[in-house]
C-alpha positions as YAML, in Angstrom:
chain: A
units: angstrom
residues:
- id: 1
  name: GLY
  ca: [-61.86, -185.55, -44.86]
- id: 2
  name: LEU
  ca: [-62.75, -188.01, -42.21]
- id: 3
  name: PHE
  ca: [-59.82, -189.43, -40.25]
- id: 4
  name: VAL
  ca: [-60.08, -192.84, -38.57]
- id: 5
  name: ALA
  ca: [-57.27, -193.66, -36.14]
- id: 6
  name: PRO
  ca: [-55.65, -197.06, -36.65]
- id: 7
  name: ASN
  ca: [-56.35, -199.70, -34.01]
- id: 8
  name: ASP
  ca: [-53.73, -199.68, -31.29]
- id: 9
  name: LYS
  ca: [-52.76, -203.30, -30.59]
- id: 10
  name: THR
  ca: [-52.30, -202.78, -26.84]
- id: 11
  name: LYS
  ca: [-55.70, -201.12, -26.48]
- id: 12
  name: VAL
  ca: [-57.37, -203.89, -28.45]
- id: 13
  name: ARG
  ca: [-55.70, -206.57, -26.30]
- id: 14
  name: ARG
  ca: [-56.68, -204.73, -23.11]
- id: 15
  name: GLU
  ca: [-60.33, -204.60, -24.23]
- id: 16
  name: LEU
  ca: [-60.26, -208.30, -25.12]
- id: 17
  name: ARG
  ca: [-58.89, -209.17, -21.66]
- id: 18
  name: LYS
  ca: [-61.66, -207.14, -20.03]
- id: 19
  name: MET
  ca: [-64.24, -209.04, -22.09]
- id: 20
  name: GLU
  ca: [-62.66, -212.39, -21.16]
- id: 21
  name: ARG
  ca: [-62.83, -211.60, -17.43]
- id: 22
  name: LYS
  ca: [-66.60, -211.20, -17.63]
- id: 23
  name: THR
  ca: [-66.99, -214.94, -18.28]
- id: 24
  name: ALA
  ca: [-65.24, -217.98, -16.82]
- id: 25
  name: GLY
  ca: [-64.31, -219.27, -20.27]
- id: 26
  name: LYS
  ca: [-65.41, -222.10, -22.54]
- id: 27
  name: GLY
  ca: [-64.29, -224.76, -20.05]
- id: 28
  name: TRP
  ca: [-66.89, -223.39, -17.62]
- id: 29
  name: PHE
  ca: [-69.57, -222.85, -20.29]
- id: 30
  name: ASP
  ca: [-68.97, -219.07, -20.28]
- id: 31
  name: MET
  ca: [-70.31, -218.65, -16.74]
- id: 32
  name: LYS
  ca: [-70.95, -214.96, -16.14]
- id: 33
  name: ALA
  ca: [-69.18, -212.95, -13.43]
- id: 34
  name: VAL
  ca: [-71.47, -212.14, -10.50]
- id: 35
  name: GLU
  ca: [-72.37, -208.63, -9.40]
- id: 36
  name: TYR
  ca: [-72.26, -208.55, -5.62]
- id: 37
  name: THR
  ca: [-75.16, -207.21, -3.57]
- id: 38
  name: PRO
  ca: [-74.60, -206.54, 0.15]
- id: 39
  name: GLU
  ca: [-76.62, -209.67, 0.99]
- id: 40
  name: LEU
  ca: [-74.63, -211.86, -1.40]
- id: 41
  name: ARG
  ca: [-71.35, -210.43, -0.08]
- id: 42
  name: ARG
  ca: [-72.44, -211.36, 3.47]
- id: 43
  name: GLU
  ca: [-73.34, -214.89, 2.36]
- id: 44
  name: MET
  ca: [-69.96, -215.39, 0.69]
- id: 45
  name: ARG
  ca: [-68.11, -214.13, 3.77]
- id: 46
  name: MET
  ca: [-70.07, -216.60, 5.89]
- id: 47
  name: LEU
  ca: [-69.03, -219.41, 3.55]
- id: 48
  name: LYS
  ca: [-65.39, -218.30, 3.65]
- id: 49
  name: LEU
  ca: [-65.40, -218.26, 7.46]
- id: 50
  name: ARG
  ca: [-67.19, -221.59, 7.88]
- id: 51
  name: GLY
  ca: [-64.09, -223.08, 9.51]
- id: 52
  name: ALA
  ca: [-64.76, -220.91, 12.56]
- id: 53
  name: TYR
  ca: [-68.27, -222.29, 13.22]
- id: 54
  name: ASP
  ca: [-67.39, -225.77, 14.35]
- id: 55
  name: PRO
  ca: [-64.12, -226.50, 16.17]
- id: 56
  name: LYS
  ca: [-64.37, -230.21, 15.29]
- id: 57
  name: ARG
  ca: [-64.68, -229.76, 11.52]
- id: 58
  name: PHE
  ca: [-61.78, -228.71, 9.32]
- id: 59
  name: TYR
  ca: [-61.75, -227.30, 5.79]
- id: 60
  name: LYS
  ca: [-59.01, -226.71, 3.27]
- id: 61
  name: ASN
  ca: [-57.49, -223.25, 3.43]
- id: 62
  name: ALA
  ca: [-58.90, -220.96, 0.79]
- id: 63
  name: ASP
  ca: [-57.82, -217.49, -0.21]
- id: 64
  name: THR
  ca: [-59.89, -215.48, 2.28]
- id: 65
  name: SER
  ca: [-58.64, -212.11, 1.09]
- id: 66
  name: ARG
  ca: [-60.68, -212.14, -2.14]
- id: 67
  name: LEU
  ca: [-64.22, -213.24, -2.88]
- id: 68
  name: PRO
  ca: [-64.77, -215.38, -5.99]
- id: 69
  name: THR
  ca: [-65.90, -213.68, -9.17]
- id: 70
  name: HIS
  ca: [-67.51, -216.56, -11.09]
- id: 71
  name: PHE
  ca: [-70.07, -218.74, -9.30]
- id: 72
  name: GLN
  ca: [-73.75, -219.57, -9.30]
- id: 73
  name: VAL
  ca: [-76.28, -219.69, -6.48]
- id: 74
  name: GLY
  ca: [-78.91, -222.39, -6.32]
- id: 75
  name: THR
  ca: [-81.54, -223.90, -4.05]
- id: 76
  name: VAL
  ca: [-81.19, -227.39, -2.64]
- id: 77
  name: VAL
  ca: [-84.27, -229.49, -3.32]
- id: 78
  name: GLY
  ca: [-84.45, -232.56, -1.12]
- id: 79
  name: GLY
  ca: [-85.53, -235.88, -2.55]
- id: 80
  name: ALA
  ca: [-88.41, -237.98, -1.27]
- id: 81
  name: ALA
  ca: [-86.03, -240.54, 0.26]
- id: 82
  name: ASP
  ca: [-84.45, -237.88, 2.51]
- id: 83
  name: PHE
  ca: [-87.72, -236.61, 3.95]
- id: 84
  name: TYR
  ca: [-87.09, -237.75, 7.53]
- id: 85
  name: SER
  ca: [-83.31, -238.05, 7.66]
- id: 86
  name: ALA
  ca: [-81.54, -235.26, 5.80]
- id: 87
  name: ARG
  ca: [-83.74, -232.19, 5.85]
- id: 88
  name: LEU
  ca: [-84.38, -229.18, 8.02]
- id: 89
  name: ALA
  ca: [-87.77, -228.78, 9.62]
- id: 90
  name: LYS
  ca: [-89.84, -225.87, 8.31]
- id: 91
  name: LYS
  ca: [-89.27, -223.86, 11.50]
- id: 92
  name: ASP
  ca: [-85.47, -224.32, 11.21]
- id: 93
  name: GLN
  ca: [-85.33, -223.12, 7.60]
- id: 94
  name: LYS
  ca: [-84.33, -219.49, 7.25]
- id: 95
  name: ARG
  ca: [-84.23, -217.14, 4.30]
- id: 96
  name: THR
  ca: [-80.44, -216.91, 4.06]
- id: 97
  name: LEU
  ca: [-77.40, -218.91, 5.11]
- id: 98
  name: ALA
  ca: [-76.38, -216.13, 7.52]
- id: 99
  name: GLU
  ca: [-79.74, -216.34, 9.31]
- id: 100
  name: GLU
  ca: [-79.50, -220.13, 9.56]
- id: 101
  name: ILE
  ca: [-76.04, -219.92, 11.08]
- id: 102
  name: MET
  ca: [-77.08, -217.24, 13.58]
- id: 103
  name: HIS
  ca: [-80.02, -219.38, 14.76]
- id: 104
  name: ASP
  ca: [-78.16, -222.71, 14.90]
- id: 105
  name: LYS
  ca: [-78.00, -223.88, 18.55]
- id: 106
  name: ASP
  ca: [-74.68, -225.75, 18.22]
- id: 107
  name: ILE
  ca: [-72.92, -222.82, 16.59]
- id: 108
  name: GLU
  ca: [-74.42, -220.44, 19.16]
- id: 109
  name: HIS
  ca: [-73.04, -222.62, 21.98]
- id: 110
  name: VAL
  ca: [-69.53, -222.54, 20.45]
- id: 111
  name: ARG
  ca: [-69.80, -218.77, 19.93]
- id: 112
  name: ARG
  ca: [-70.83, -218.13, 23.55]
- id: 113
  name: HIS
  ca: [-68.09, -220.43, 24.86]
- id: 114
  name: ARG
  ca: [-65.40, -218.63, 22.82]
- id: 115
  name: PHE
  ca: [-66.68, -215.22, 23.90]
- id: 116
  name: ALA
  ca: [-66.65, -216.27, 27.57]
- id: 117
  name: LYS
  ca: [-63.09, -217.58, 27.21]
- id: 118
  name: ILE
  ca: [-61.94, -214.27, 25.69]
- id: 119
  name: GLN
  ca: [-63.70, -212.29, 28.42]
- id: 120
  name: GLU
  ca: [-62.11, -214.45, 31.09]
- id: 121
  name: LYS
  ca: [-58.66, -213.93, 29.56]
- id: 122
  name: ASN
  ca: [-59.14, -210.16, 29.37]
- id: 123
  name: ALA
  ca: [-60.60, -209.92, 32.89]
- id: 124
  name: GLY
  ca: [-57.10, -210.02, 34.39]
- id: 125
  name: ASN
  ca: [-56.28, -206.72, 32.69]
- id: 126
  name: MET
  ca: [-59.55, -205.09, 33.83]
- id: 127
  name: GLY
  ca: [-59.80, -203.00, 30.70]
- id: 128
  name: ARG
  ca: [-56.15, -201.96, 30.57]
- id: 129
  name: LYS
  ca: [-53.91, -202.88, 27.69]
- id: 130
  name: ALA
  ca: [-51.51, -205.74, 28.35]
- id: 131
  name: LYS
  ca: [-47.92, -204.68, 29.00]
- id: 132
  name: ARG
  ca: [-45.39, -205.53, 26.33]
- id: 133
  name: LYS
  ca: [-42.18, -207.22, 27.31]
...
């Protein structure tokens, strides 16, 4: 005859946990887990490292070792009242956040200044490794 193996409780629980991880739960309206593309991974890394862009702005520490699994991506649509004050000009708008950050003049200035400071510090060694004490 036909033999059907009984359900193993641990295997059933393991499968249920896998299914639960695919959504954020009822409290978050069963938001689906995101599949990362290389572009999306780059965008999330840029968001995680946003504290390094501006030395005058500080953010709460987040777990930078892992990228989030449940989130949604949207487009900001400016209102009519913000037309002149809180919007980017068409020429300043880029396709991705990474492109906007790379073309931002203020961030570029900070980046160049930091690079020059590092080069100046390493110039004393003239390419040799620093001696350990």
